[in-house]
PDB file of the backbone (N, CA, C, O) and the ligand in Angstrom, with CONECT records:
HET     ZN  A 101       1
ATOM      1  N   UNK A   1     -79.681 -78.835-247.492  1.00  0.00           N
ATOM      2  CA  UNK A   1     -78.944 -77.780-246.829  1.00  0.00           C
ATOM      3  C   UNK A   1     -77.591 -78.716-246.249  1.00  0.00           C
ATOM      4  O   UNK A   1     -77.658 -79.679-245.485  1.00  0.00           O
ATOM      5  N   UNK A   2     -76.537 -78.201-246.775  1.00  0.00           N
ATOM      6  CA  UNK A   2     -75.290 -78.780-246.145  1.00  0.00           C
ATOM      7  C   UNK A   2     -74.383 -77.897-245.432  1.00  0.00           C
ATOM      8  O   UNK A   2     -74.058 -76.793-245.870  1.00  0.00           O
ATOM      9  N   UNK A   3     -73.915 -78.454-244.173  1.00  0.00           N
ATOM     10  CA  UNK A   3     -72.855 -77.612-243.228  1.00  0.00           C
ATOM     11  C   UNK A   3     -71.852 -77.604-243.852  1.00  0.00           C
ATOM     12  O   UNK A   3     -71.289 -78.650-244.174  1.00  0.00           O
ATOM     13  N   UNK A   4     -71.339 -76.243-244.209  1.00  0.00           N
ATOM     14  CA  UNK A   4     -70.020 -75.987-244.777  1.00  0.00           C
ATOM     15  C   UNK A   4     -69.037 -75.702-243.718  1.00  0.00           C
ATOM     16  O   UNK A   4     -69.103 -74.581-243.213  1.00  0.00           O
ATOM     17  N   UNK A   5     -68.082 -76.568-243.265  1.00  0.00           N
ATOM     18  CA  UNK A   5     -67.090 -76.127-242.250  1.00  0.00           C
ATOM     19  C   UNK A   5     -66.142 -75.156-242.837  1.00  0.00           C
ATOM     20  O   UNK A   5     -65.872 -75.238-244.035  1.00  0.00           O
ATOM     21  N   UNK A   6     -65.636 -74.275-242.118  1.00  0.00           N
ATOM     22  CA  UNK A   6     -64.667 -73.284-242.698  1.00  0.00           C
ATOM     23  C   UNK A   6     -63.392 -73.332-242.354  1.00  0.00           C
ATOM     24  O   UNK A   6     -62.550 -72.758-243.044  1.00  0.00           O
ATOM     25  N   UNK A   7     -63.003 -74.146-241.035  1.00  0.00           N
ATOM     26  CA  UNK A   7     -61.679 -74.092-240.876  1.00  0.00           C
ATOM     27  C   UNK A   7     -60.855 -75.209-241.688  1.00  0.00           C
ATOM     28  O   UNK A   7     -61.252 -76.367-241.825  1.00  0.00           O
ATOM     29  N   UNK A   8     -59.758 -74.747-242.160  1.00  0.00           N
ATOM     30  CA  UNK A   8     -58.929 -75.840-243.133  1.00  0.00           C
ATOM     31  C   UNK A   8     -58.440 -76.801-242.284  1.00  0.00           C
ATOM     32  O   UNK A   8     -57.635 -76.520-241.395  1.00  0.00           O
ATOM     33  N   UNK A   9     -58.927 -78.101-242.513  1.00  0.00           N
ATOM     34  CA  UNK A   9     -58.202 -79.197-241.952  1.00  0.00           C
ATOM     35  C   UNK A   9     -57.082 -79.682-242.959  1.00  0.00           C
ATOM     36  O   UNK A   9     -57.118 -79.320-244.135  1.00  0.00           O
ATOM     37  N   UNK A  10     -56.065 -80.526-242.463  1.00  0.00           N
ATOM     38  CA  UNK A  10     -55.172 -80.985-243.402  1.00  0.00           C
ATOM     39  C   UNK A  10     -55.817 -81.849-244.420  1.00  0.00           C
ATOM     40  O   UNK A  10     -55.409 -81.825-245.581  1.00  0.00           O
ATOM     41  N   UNK A  11     -56.776 -82.593-244.065  1.00  0.00           N
ATOM     42  CA  UNK A  11     -57.628 -83.506-245.082  1.00  0.00           C
ATOM     43  C   UNK A  11     -58.127 -82.516-246.053  1.00  0.00           C
ATOM     44  O   UNK A  11     -57.821 -82.735-247.225  1.00  0.00           O
ATOM     45  N   UNK A  12     -58.843 -81.457-245.797  1.00  0.00           N
ATOM     46  CA  UNK A  12     -59.242 -80.618-246.712  1.00  0.00           C
ATOM     47  C   UNK A  12     -58.279 -79.993-247.656  1.00  0.00           C
ATOM     48  O   UNK A  12     -58.566 -79.676-248.810  1.00  0.00           O
ATOM     49  N   UNK A  13     -57.224 -79.852-247.146  1.00  0.00           N
ATOM     50  CA  UNK A  13     -56.012 -79.117-247.814  1.00  0.00           C
ATOM     51  C   UNK A  13     -55.471 -80.184-248.917  1.00  0.00           C
ATOM     52  O   UNK A  13     -55.148 -79.842-250.055  1.00  0.00           O
ATOM     53  N   UNK A  14     -55.420 -81.404-248.478  1.00  0.00           N
ATOM     54  CA  UNK A  14     -54.913 -82.491-249.396  1.00  0.00           C
ATOM     55  C   UNK A  14     -55.934 -82.553-250.584  1.00  0.00           C
ATOM     56  O   UNK A  14     -55.528 -82.707-251.736  1.00  0.00           O
ATOM     57  N   UNK A  15     -57.125 -82.444-250.318  1.00  0.00           N
ATOM     58  CA  UNK A  15     -58.228 -82.340-251.462  1.00  0.00           C
ATOM     59  C   UNK A  15     -58.053 -81.218-252.272  1.00  0.00           C
ATOM     60  O   UNK A  15     -58.107 -81.310-253.498  1.00  0.00           O
ATOM     61  N   UNK A  16     -57.851 -80.191-251.703  1.00  0.00           N
ATOM     62  CA  UNK A  16     -57.733 -78.857-252.533  1.00  0.00           C
ATOM     63  C   UNK A  16     -56.412 -78.746-253.307  1.00  0.00           C
ATOM     64  O   UNK A  16     -56.310 -78.098-254.349  1.00  0.00           O
ATOM     65  N   UNK A  17     -55.463 -79.386-252.760  1.00  0.00           N
ATOM     66  CA  UNK A  17     -54.202 -79.183-253.552  1.00  0.00           C
ATOM     67  C   UNK A  17     -54.260 -79.890-254.960  1.00  0.00           C
ATOM     68  O   UNK A  17     -53.557 -79.473-255.881  1.00  0.00           O
ATOM     69  N   UNK A  18     -55.110 -80.971-255.116  1.00  0.00           N
ATOM     70  CA  UNK A  18     -55.332 -81.621-256.208  1.00  0.00           C
ATOM     71  C   UNK A  18     -56.143 -80.738-257.136  1.00  0.00           C
ATOM     72  O   UNK A  18     -55.867 -80.639-258.332  1.00  0.00           O
ATOM     73  N   UNK A  19     -57.337 -79.978-256.450  1.00  0.00           N
ATOM     74  CA  UNK A  19     -58.047 -79.090-257.214  1.00  0.00           C
ATOM     75  C   UNK A  19     -57.416 -78.009-257.782  1.00  0.00           C
ATOM     76  O   UNK A  19     -57.769 -77.549-258.867  1.00  0.00           O
ATOM     77  N   UNK A  20     -56.312 -77.472-256.990  1.00  0.00           N
ATOM     78  CA  UNK A  20     -55.429 -76.373-257.445  1.00  0.00           C
ATOM     79  C   UNK A  20     -54.791 -76.706-258.651  1.00  0.00           C
ATOM     80  O   UNK A  20     -54.784 -75.908-259.588  1.00  0.00           O
ATOM     81  N   UNK A  21     -54.283 -77.747-258.715  1.00  0.00           N
ATOM     82  CA  UNK A  21     -53.669 -78.073-260.080  1.00  0.00           C
ATOM     83  C   UNK A  21     -54.678 -78.036-261.340  1.00  0.00           C
ATOM     84  O   UNK A  21     -54.307 -77.648-262.448  1.00  0.00           O
ATOM     85  N   UNK A  22     -55.936 -78.459-261.075  1.00  0.00           N
ATOM     86  CA  UNK A  22     -56.940 -78.421-262.044  1.00  0.00           C
ATOM     87  C   UNK A  22     -57.313 -77.005-262.309  1.00  0.00           C
ATOM     88  O   UNK A  22     -57.643 -76.614-263.429  1.00  0.00           O
ATOM     89  N   UNK A  23     -57.251 -76.222-261.224  1.00  0.00           N
ATOM     90  CA  UNK A  23     -57.747 -74.716-261.311  1.00  0.00           C
ATOM     91  C   UNK A  23     -56.729 -73.939-262.296  1.00  0.00           C
ATOM     92  O   UNK A  23     -57.086 -73.124-263.146  1.00  0.00           O
ATOM     93  N   UNK A  24     -55.523 -74.295-262.059  1.00  0.00           N
ATOM     94  CA  UNK A  24     -54.312 -73.689-262.880  1.00  0.00           C
ATOM     95  C   UNK A  24     -54.609 -74.000-264.290  1.00  0.00           C
ATOM     96  O   UNK A  24     -54.486 -73.165-265.187  1.00  0.00           O
ATOM     97  N   UNK A  25     -55.037 -75.319-264.489  1.00  0.00           N
ATOM     98  CA  UNK A  25     -55.090 -75.762-265.885  1.00  0.00           C
ATOM     99  C   UNK A  25     -56.469 -75.256-266.350  1.00  0.00           C
ATOM    100  O   UNK A  25     -56.802 -75.564-267.495  1.00  0.00           O
ATOM    101  N   UNK A  26     -57.175 -74.637-265.724  1.00  0.00           N
ATOM    102  CA  UNK A  26     -58.669 -74.127-266.179  1.00  0.00           C
ATOM    103  C   UNK A  26     -59.419 -75.416-266.516  1.00  0.00           C
ATOM    104  O   UNK A  26     -60.039 -75.583-267.566  1.00  0.00           O
ATOM    105  N   UNK A  27     -59.319 -76.212-265.640  1.00  0.00           N
ATOM    106  CA  UNK A  27     -60.003 -77.574-265.862  1.00  0.00           C
ATOM    107  C   UNK A  27     -61.216 -77.869-264.923  1.00  0.00           C
ATOM    108  O   UNK A  27     -61.849 -78.924-264.903  1.00  0.00           O
ATOM    109  N   UNK A  28     -61.456 -76.677-264.088  1.00  0.00           N
ATOM    110  CA  UNK A  28     -62.522 -76.941-263.042  1.00  0.00           C
ATOM    111  C   UNK A  28     -63.753 -76.230-263.446  1.00  0.00           C
ATOM    112  O   UNK A  28     -63.603 -75.170-264.055  1.00  0.00           O
ATOM    113  N   UNK A  29     -64.935 -76.651-263.201  1.00  0.00           N
ATOM    114  CA  UNK A  29     -66.164 -76.073-263.376  1.00  0.00           C
ATOM    115  C   UNK A  29     -66.326 -74.871-262.464  1.00  0.00           C
ATOM    116  O   UNK A  29     -65.762 -74.818-261.371  1.00  0.00           O
ATOM    117  N   UNK A  30     -67.022 -74.011-262.880  1.00  0.00           N
ATOM    118  CA  UNK A  30     -67.099 -72.731-261.955  1.00  0.00           C
ATOM    119  C   UNK A  30     -67.265 -72.881-260.450  1.00  0.00           C
ATOM    120  O   UNK A  30     -66.488 -72.432-259.608  1.00  0.00           O
ATOM    121  N   UNK A  31     -68.553 -73.678-260.188  1.00  0.00           N
ATOM    122  CA  UNK A  31     -68.752 -73.858-258.652  1.00  0.00           C
ATOM    123  C   UNK A  31     -67.448 -74.379-258.041  1.00  0.00           C
ATOM    124  O   UNK A  31     -67.089 -73.877-256.976  1.00  0.00           O
ATOM    125  N   UNK A  32     -66.735 -75.295-258.582  1.00  0.00           N
ATOM    126  CA  UNK A  32     -65.579 -75.896-257.963  1.00  0.00           C
ATOM    127  C   UNK A  32     -64.589 -74.948-257.882  1.00  0.00           C
ATOM    128  O   UNK A  32     -63.983 -74.776-256.824  1.00  0.00           O
ATOM    129  N   UNK A  33     -64.312 -74.206-259.033  1.00  0.00           N
ATOM    130  CA  UNK A  33     -63.410 -73.266-259.037  1.00  0.00           C
ATOM    131  C   UNK A  33     -63.563 -72.142-257.894  1.00  0.00           C
ATOM    132  O   UNK A  33     -62.592 -71.751-257.247  1.00  0.00           O
ATOM    133  N   UNK A  34     -64.623 -71.751-257.740  1.00  0.00           N
ATOM    134  CA  UNK A  34     -65.180 -70.659-256.784  1.00  0.00           C
ATOM    135  C   UNK A  34     -64.780 -71.329-255.385  1.00  0.00           C
ATOM    136  O   UNK A  34     -64.244 -70.684-254.484  1.00  0.00           O
ATOM    137  N   UNK A  35     -65.074 -72.597-255.304  1.00  0.00           N
ATOM    138  CA  UNK A  35     -64.754 -73.135-253.775  1.00  0.00           C
ATOM    139  C   UNK A  35     -63.347 -73.237-253.622  1.00  0.00           C
ATOM    140  O   UNK A  35     -62.890 -73.052-252.494  1.00  0.00           O
ATOM    141  N   UNK A  36     -62.576 -73.501-254.571  1.00  0.00           N
ATOM    142  CA  UNK A  36     -60.992 -73.667-254.319  1.00  0.00           C
ATOM    143  C   UNK A  36     -60.634 -72.170-254.055  1.00  0.00           C
ATOM    144  O   UNK A  36     -59.936 -71.913-253.075  1.00  0.00           O
ATOM    145  N   UNK A  37     -61.056 -71.199-254.845  1.00  0.00           N
ATOM    146  CA  UNK A  37     -60.603 -69.835-254.661  1.00  0.00           C
ATOM    147  C   UNK A  37     -60.866 -69.268-253.206  1.00  0.00           C
ATOM    148  O   UNK A  37     -60.070 -68.587-252.560  1.00  0.00           O
ATOM    149  N   UNK A  38     -62.031 -69.642-252.839  1.00  0.00           N
ATOM    150  CA  UNK A  38     -62.576 -69.361-251.309  1.00  0.00           C
ATOM    151  C   UNK A  38     -61.545 -69.918-250.318  1.00  0.00           C
ATOM    152  O   UNK A  38     -61.101 -69.206-249.418  1.00  0.00           O
ATOM    153  N   UNK A  39     -61.157 -71.223-250.489  1.00  0.00           N
ATOM    154  CA  UNK A  39     -60.329 -71.863-249.777  1.00  0.00           C
ATOM    155  C   UNK A  39     -58.912 -71.154-249.804  1.00  0.00           C
ATOM    156  O   UNK A  39     -58.292 -71.027-248.748  1.00  0.00           O
ATOM    157  N   UNK A  40     -58.440 -70.732-250.893  1.00  0.00           N
ATOM    158  CA  UNK A  40     -57.273 -70.123-251.101  1.00  0.00           C
ATOM    159  C   UNK A  40     -57.235 -68.793-250.329  1.00  0.00           C
ATOM    160  O   UNK A  40     -56.154 -68.423-249.870  1.00  0.00           O
ATOM    161  N   UNK A  41     -58.203 -68.141-250.177  1.00  0.00           N
ATOM    162  CA  UNK A  41     -58.435 -66.894-249.447  1.00  0.00           C
ATOM    163  C   UNK A  41     -58.049 -66.983-248.130  1.00  0.00           C
ATOM    164  O   UNK A  41     -57.382 -66.115-247.567  1.00  0.00           O
ATOM    165  N   UNK A  42     -58.548 -68.273-247.474  1.00  0.00           N
ATOM    166  CA  UNK A  42     -58.465 -68.354-246.165  1.00  0.00           C
ATOM    167  C   UNK A  42     -57.439 -69.432-245.584  1.00  0.00           C
ATOM    168  O   UNK A  42     -57.388 -69.732-244.391  1.00  0.00           O
ATOM    169  N   UNK A  43     -56.618 -69.981-246.597  1.00  0.00           N
ATOM    170  CA  UNK A  43     -55.660 -70.864-246.343  1.00  0.00           C
ATOM    171  C   UNK A  43     -54.390 -70.440-246.750  1.00  0.00           C
ATOM    172  O   UNK A  43     -54.205 -70.609-247.955  1.00  0.00           O
ATOM    173  N   UNK A  44     -53.352 -69.890-246.070  1.00  0.00           N
ATOM    174  CA  UNK A  44     -52.158 -69.399-246.652  1.00  0.00           C
ATOM    175  C   UNK A  44     -51.240 -70.593-247.209  1.00  0.00           C
ATOM    176  O   UNK A  44     -50.557 -70.372-248.209  1.00  0.00           O
ATOM    177  N   UNK A  45     -51.211 -71.645-246.693  1.00  0.00           N
ATOM    178  CA  UNK A  45     -50.065 -72.672-247.289  1.00  0.00           C
ATOM    179  C   UNK A  45     -50.726 -73.058-248.574  1.00  0.00           C
ATOM    180  O   UNK A  45     -49.976 -73.336-249.510  1.00  0.00           O
ATOM    181  N   UNK A  46     -52.177 -73.122-248.781  1.00  0.00           N
ATOM    182  CA  UNK A  46     -52.707 -73.429-250.116  1.00  0.00           C
ATOM    183  C   UNK A  46     -52.439 -72.428-250.983  1.00  0.00           C
ATOM    184  O   UNK A  46     -51.987 -72.696-252.096  1.00  0.00           O
ATOM    185  N   UNK A  47     -52.670 -71.199-250.608  1.00  0.00           N
ATOM    186  CA  UNK A  47     -52.412 -70.044-251.478  1.00  0.00           C
ATOM    187  C   UNK A  47     -50.960 -70.069-251.935  1.00  0.00           C
ATOM    188  O   UNK A  47     -50.704 -69.920-253.130  1.00  0.00           O
ATOM    189  N   UNK A  48     -50.080 -70.238-251.107  1.00  0.00           N
ATOM    190  CA  UNK A  48     -48.595 -70.230-251.492  1.00  0.00           C
ATOM    191  C   UNK A  48     -48.318 -71.418-252.474  1.00  0.00           C
ATOM    192  O   UNK A  48     -47.412 -71.240-253.288  1.00  0.00           O
ATOM    193  N   UNK A  49     -48.923 -72.485-252.491  1.00  0.00           N
ATOM    194  CA  UNK A  49     -48.822 -73.671-253.236  1.00  0.00           C
ATOM    195  C   UNK A  49     -49.263 -73.230-254.710  1.00  0.00           C
ATOM    196  O   UNK A  49     -48.634 -73.420-255.751  1.00  0.00           O
ATOM    197  N   UNK A  50     -50.489 -72.601-254.546  1.00  0.00           N
ATOM    198  CA  UNK A  50     -51.191 -72.026-255.749  1.00  0.00           C
ATOM    199  C   UNK A  50     -50.217 -71.226-256.420  1.00  0.00           C
ATOM    200  O   UNK A  50     -49.986 -71.430-257.612  1.00  0.00           O
ATOM    201  N   UNK A  51     -49.582 -70.275-255.733  1.00  0.00           N
ATOM    202  CA  UNK A  51     -48.925 -69.211-256.422  1.00  0.00           C
ATOM    203  C   UNK A  51     -47.512 -69.939-257.104  1.00  0.00           C
ATOM    204  O   UNK A  51     -47.042 -69.671-258.210  1.00  0.00           O
ATOM    205  N   UNK A  52     -47.053 -70.806-256.242  1.00  0.00           N
ATOM    206  CA  UNK A  52     -45.775 -71.499-256.723  1.00  0.00           C
ATOM    207  C   UNK A  52     -46.203 -72.331-257.982  1.00  0.00           C
ATOM    208  O   UNK A  52     -45.421 -72.373-258.932  1.00  0.00           O
ATOM    209  N   UNK A  53     -47.217 -72.894-258.034  1.00  0.00           N
ATOM    210  CA  UNK A  53     -47.489 -73.896-259.143  1.00  0.00           C
ATOM    211  C   UNK A  53     -47.852 -72.869-260.411  1.00  0.00           C
ATOM    212  O   UNK A  53     -47.528 -73.170-261.560  1.00  0.00           O
ATOM    213  N   UNK A  54     -48.441 -71.831-260.146  1.00  0.00           N
ATOM    214  CA  UNK A  54     -48.785 -70.998-261.387  1.00  0.00           C
ATOM    215  C   UNK A  54     -47.416 -70.451-262.061  1.00  0.00           C
ATOM    216  O   UNK A  54     -47.191 -70.460-263.271  1.00  0.00           O
ATOM    217  N   UNK A  55     -46.636 -70.024-261.161  1.00  0.00           N
ATOM    218  CA  UNK A  55     -45.221 -69.693-261.620  1.00  0.00           C
ATOM    219  C   UNK A  55     -44.492 -70.654-262.321  1.00  0.00           C
ATOM    220  O   UNK A  55     -43.866 -70.381-263.346  1.00  0.00           O
ATOM    221  N   UNK A  56     -44.542 -71.785-261.812  1.00  0.00           N
ATOM    222  CA  UNK A  56     -43.904 -72.993-262.376  1.00  0.00           C
ATOM    223  C   UNK A  56     -44.514 -73.279-263.646  1.00  0.00           C
ATOM    224  O   UNK A  56     -43.808 -73.832-264.489  1.00  0.00           O
ATOM    225  N   UNK A  57     -45.892 -72.952-263.969  1.00  0.00           N
ATOM    226  CA  UNK A  57     -46.558 -73.360-265.090  1.00  0.00           C
ATOM    227  C   UNK A  57     -46.274 -72.275-266.046  1.00  0.00           C
ATOM    228  O   UNK A  57     -46.207 -72.540-267.247  1.00  0.00           O
ATOM    229  N   UNK A  58     -46.116 -71.184-265.652  1.00  0.00           N
ATOM    230  CA  UNK A  58     -45.895 -70.000-266.518  1.00  0.00           C
ATOM    231  C   UNK A  58     -44.416 -70.188-267.153  1.00  0.00           C
ATOM    232  O   UNK A  58     -44.156 -70.028-268.346  1.00  0.00           O
ATOM    233  N   UNK A  59     -43.645 -70.496-266.307  1.00  0.00           N
ATOM    234  CA  UNK A  59     -42.254 -70.780-266.815  1.00  0.00           C
ATOM    235  C   UNK A  59     -42.086 -71.774-267.803  1.00  0.00           C
ATOM    236  O   UNK A  59     -41.458 -71.603-268.847  1.00  0.00           O
ATOM    237  N   UNK A  60     -42.719 -72.932-267.423  1.00  0.00           N
ATOM    238  CA  UNK A  60     -42.721 -74.034-268.444  1.00  0.00           C
ATOM    239  C   UNK A  60     -43.326 -73.704-269.699  1.00  0.00           C
ATOM    240  O   UNK A  60     -42.868 -74.068-270.782  1.00  0.00           O
ATOM    241  N   UNK A  61     -44.365 -73.007-269.545  1.00  0.00           N
ATOM    242  CA  UNK A  61     -45.193 -72.528-270.867  1.00  0.00           C
ATOM    243  C   UNK A  61     -44.167 -71.601-271.638  1.00  0.00           C
ATOM    244  O   UNK A  61     -44.002 -71.785-272.844  1.00  0.00           O
ATOM    245  N   UNK A  62     -43.514 -70.666-271.005  1.00  0.00           N
ATOM    246  CA  UNK A  62     -42.735 -69.839-271.682  1.00  0.00           C
ATOM    247  C   UNK A  62     -41.499 -70.590-272.335  1.00  0.00           C
ATOM    248  O   UNK A  62     -41.171 -70.373-273.501  1.00  0.00           O
ATOM    249  N   UNK A  63     -40.835 -71.488-271.512  1.00  0.00           N
ATOM    250  CA  UNK A  63     -39.634 -72.160-272.003  1.00  0.00           C
ATOM    251  C   UNK A  63     -39.975 -73.225-273.086  1.00  0.00           C
ATOM    252  O   UNK A  63     -39.109 -73.763-273.775  1.00  0.00           O
ATOM    253  N   UNK A  64     -41.225 -73.470-273.175  1.00  0.00           N
ATOM    254  CA  UNK A  64     -41.716 -74.558-274.074  1.00  0.00           C
ATOM    255  C   UNK A  64     -41.418 -74.167-275.510  1.00  0.00           C
ATOM    256  O   UNK A  64     -40.959 -74.911-276.377  1.00  0.00           O
ATOM    257  N   UNK A  65     -41.770 -72.802-275.639  1.00  0.00           N
ATOM    258  CA  UNK A  65     -41.435 -72.240-277.010  1.00  0.00           C
ATOM    259  C   UNK A  65     -40.088 -72.049-277.376  1.00  0.00           C
ATOM    260  O   UNK A  65     -39.892 -71.603-278.506  1.00  0.00           O
ATOM    261  N   UNK A  66     -39.013 -72.320-276.575  1.00  0.00           N
ATOM    262  CA  UNK A  66     -37.646 -72.261-276.770  1.00  0.00           C
ATOM    263  C   UNK A  66     -36.996 -73.539-276.933  1.00  0.00           C
ATOM    264  O   UNK A  66     -36.592 -73.992-278.004  1.00  0.00           O
ATOM    265  N   UNK A  67     -36.908 -74.183-275.610  1.00  0.00           N
ATOM    266  CA  UNK A  67     -36.556 -75.602-275.499  1.00  0.00           C
ATOM    267  C   UNK A  67     -37.431 -76.489-274.955  1.00  0.00           C
ATOM    268  O   UNK A  67     -38.261 -76.074-274.147  1.00  0.00           O
ATOM    269  N   UNK A  68     -37.385 -77.773-275.293  1.00  0.00           N
ATOM    270  CA  UNK A  68     -38.103 -78.670-274.504  1.00  0.00           C
ATOM    271  C   UNK A  68     -37.551 -78.946-273.047  1.00  0.00           C
ATOM    272  O   UNK A  68     -36.503 -79.549-272.820  1.00  0.00           O
ATOM    273  N   UNK A  69     -38.352 -78.452-272.150  1.00  0.00           N
ATOM    274  CA  UNK A  69     -37.797 -78.512-270.730  1.00  0.00           C
ATOM    275  C   UNK A  69     -38.023 -80.021-269.994  1.00  0.00           C
ATOM    276  O   UNK A  69     -38.746 -80.187-269.012  1.00  0.00           O
ATOM    277  N   UNK A  70     -37.378 -80.911-270.567  1.00  0.00           N
ATOM    278  CA  UNK A  70     -37.632 -82.147-270.103  1.00  0.00           C
ATOM    279  C   UNK A  70     -37.214 -82.291-268.504  1.00  0.00           C
ATOM    280  O   UNK A  70     -37.900 -82.939-267.714  1.00  0.00           O
ATOM    281  N   UNK A  71     -36.202 -81.717-268.196  1.00  0.00           N
ATOM    282  CA  UNK A  71     -35.824 -81.894-266.956  1.00  0.00           C
ATOM    283  C   UNK A  71     -36.690 -81.084-266.068  1.00  0.00           C
ATOM    284  O   UNK A  71     -37.059 -81.602-265.014  1.00  0.00           O
ATOM    285  N   UNK A  72     -37.072 -79.835-266.370  1.00  0.00           N
ATOM    286  CA  UNK A  72     -38.002 -79.019-265.462  1.00  0.00           C
ATOM    287  C   UNK A  72     -39.385 -79.860-265.351  1.00  0.00           C
ATOM    288  O   UNK A  72     -39.938 -80.014-264.262  1.00  0.00           O
ATOM    289  N   UNK A  73     -39.836 -80.324-266.403  1.00  0.00           N
ATOM    290  CA  UNK A  73     -41.019 -81.059-266.365  1.00  0.00           C
ATOM    291  C   UNK A  73     -41.049 -82.192-265.357  1.00  0.00           C
ATOM    292  O   UNK A  73     -42.002 -82.333-264.592  1.00  0.00           O
ATOM    293  N   UNK A  74     -40.059 -82.951-265.363  1.00  0.00           N
ATOM    294  CA  UNK A  74     -39.794 -83.995-264.367  1.00  0.00           C
ATOM    295  C   UNK A  74     -39.605 -83.447-263.017  1.00  0.00           C
ATOM    296  O   UNK A  74     -40.049 -84.136-262.098  1.00  0.00           O
ATOM    297  N   UNK A  75     -39.021 -82.318-262.719  1.00  0.00           N
ATOM    298  CA  UNK A  75     -39.012 -81.778-261.409  1.00  0.00           C
ATOM    299  C   UNK A  75     -40.433 -81.426-260.988  1.00  0.00           C
ATOM    300  O   UNK A  75     -40.936 -81.709-259.900  1.00  0.00           O
ATOM    301  N   UNK A  76     -41.054 -80.729-262.059  1.00  0.00           N
ATOM    302  CA  UNK A  76     -42.455 -80.482-261.644  1.00  0.00           C
ATOM    303  C   UNK A  76     -43.326 -81.480-261.105  1.00  0.00           C
ATOM    304  O   UNK A  76     -44.052 -81.331-260.121  1.00  0.00           O
ATOM    305  N   UNK A  77     -43.198 -82.609-261.881  1.00  0.00           N
ATOM    306  CA  UNK A  77     -43.877 -83.857-261.739  1.00  0.00           C
ATOM    307  C   UNK A  77     -43.819 -84.450-260.230  1.00  0.00           C
ATOM    308  O   UNK A  77     -44.736 -84.828-259.500  1.00  0.00           O
ATOM    309  N   UNK A  78     -42.400 -84.399-260.017  1.00  0.00           N
ATOM    310  CA  UNK A  78     -42.093 -84.888-258.743  1.00  0.00           C
ATOM    311  C   UNK A  78     -42.541 -83.971-257.717  1.00  0.00           C
ATOM    312  O   UNK A  78     -43.000 -84.496-256.703  1.00  0.00           O
ATOM    313  N   UNK A  79     -42.497 -82.497-257.783  1.00  0.00           N
ATOM    314  CA  UNK A  79     -43.117 -81.778-256.884  1.00  0.00           C
ATOM    315  C   UNK A  79     -44.655 -81.908-256.712  1.00  0.00           C
ATOM    316  O   UNK A  79     -45.127 -81.962-255.576  1.00  0.00           O
ATOM    317  N   UNK A  80     -45.391 -81.957-257.735  1.00  0.00           N
ATOM    318  CA  UNK A  80     -46.717 -82.319-257.722  1.00  0.00           C
ATOM    319  C   UNK A  80     -47.040 -83.632-256.948  1.00  0.00           C
ATOM    320  O   UNK A  80     -47.947 -83.658-256.116  1.00  0.00           O
ATOM    321  N   UNK A  81     -46.338 -84.636-257.216  1.00  0.00           N
ATOM    322  CA  UNK A  81     -46.569 -85.919-256.531  1.00  0.00           C
ATOM    323  C   UNK A  81     -46.235 -85.640-254.959  1.00  0.00           C
ATOM    324  O   UNK A  81     -46.961 -86.106-254.081  1.00  0.00           O
ATOM    325  N   UNK A  82     -45.186 -84.917-254.690  1.00  0.00           N
ATOM    326  CA  UNK A  82     -44.794 -84.604-253.177  1.00  0.00           C
ATOM    327  C   UNK A  82     -46.116 -83.985-252.655  1.00  0.00           C
ATOM    328  O   UNK A  82     -46.626 -84.466-251.643  1.00  0.00           O
ATOM    329  N   UNK A  83     -46.689 -82.957-253.288  1.00  0.00           N
ATOM    330  CA  UNK A  83     -47.700 -82.097-252.784  1.00  0.00           C
ATOM    331  C   UNK A  83     -49.079 -82.962-252.502  1.00  0.00           C
ATOM    332  O   UNK A  83     -49.822 -82.678-251.563  1.00  0.00           O
ATOM    333  N   UNK A  84     -49.341 -84.049-253.415  1.00  0.00           N
ATOM    334  CA  UNK A  84     -50.394 -84.964-253.338  1.00  0.00           C
ATOM    335  C   UNK A  84     -50.097 -85.950-252.252  1.00  0.00           C
ATOM    336  O   UNK A  84     -51.031 -86.327-251.544  1.00  0.00           O
ATOM    337  N   UNK A  85     -48.981 -86.367-252.069  1.00  0.00           N
ATOM    338  CA  UNK A  85     -48.867 -87.380-251.148  1.00  0.00           C
ATOM    339  C   UNK A  85     -48.735 -86.902-249.550  1.00  0.00           C
ATOM    340  O   UNK A  85     -48.946 -87.594-248.554  1.00  0.00           O
ATOM    341  N   UNK A  86     -48.311 -85.475-249.617  1.00  0.00           N
ATOM    342  CA  UNK A  86     -48.119 -84.959-248.319  1.00  0.00           C
ATOM    343  C   UNK A  86     -49.635 -84.543-247.686  1.00  0.00           C
ATOM    344  O   UNK A  86     -50.359 -83.717-248.242  1.00  0.00           O
ATOM    345  N   UNK A  87     -49.949 -85.145-246.612  1.00  0.00           N
ATOM    346  CA  UNK A  87     -51.127 -84.739-245.907  1.00  0.00           C
ATOM    347  C   UNK A  87     -51.087 -85.053-244.262  1.00  0.00           C
ATOM    348  O   UNK A  87     -52.044 -84.748-243.552  1.00  0.00           O
TER     349      UNK A  87
HETATM  350 ZN    ZN A 101     -55.578 -75.286-247.594  1.00  0.00          ZN2+
END
């Protein structure tokens, strides 16, 4: 039996931010993905991050077929780094 705390502390969010990136990439196993999704439903900042990252990812995926978005990719990496180090 594990006690599951439900309020989102900054530490939890830092953890989840990393998971969010994996979730978008579909690299999470289902139990983990479910947990992240549940957190997103109760945590607005994380949900916003998730939406933002998804949009960015979609834009990159689309523009990949046209031009190699080196600049954009670099910008996203910086953004992800910022998200990871912010806690
Ligand atoms: Zn959160």
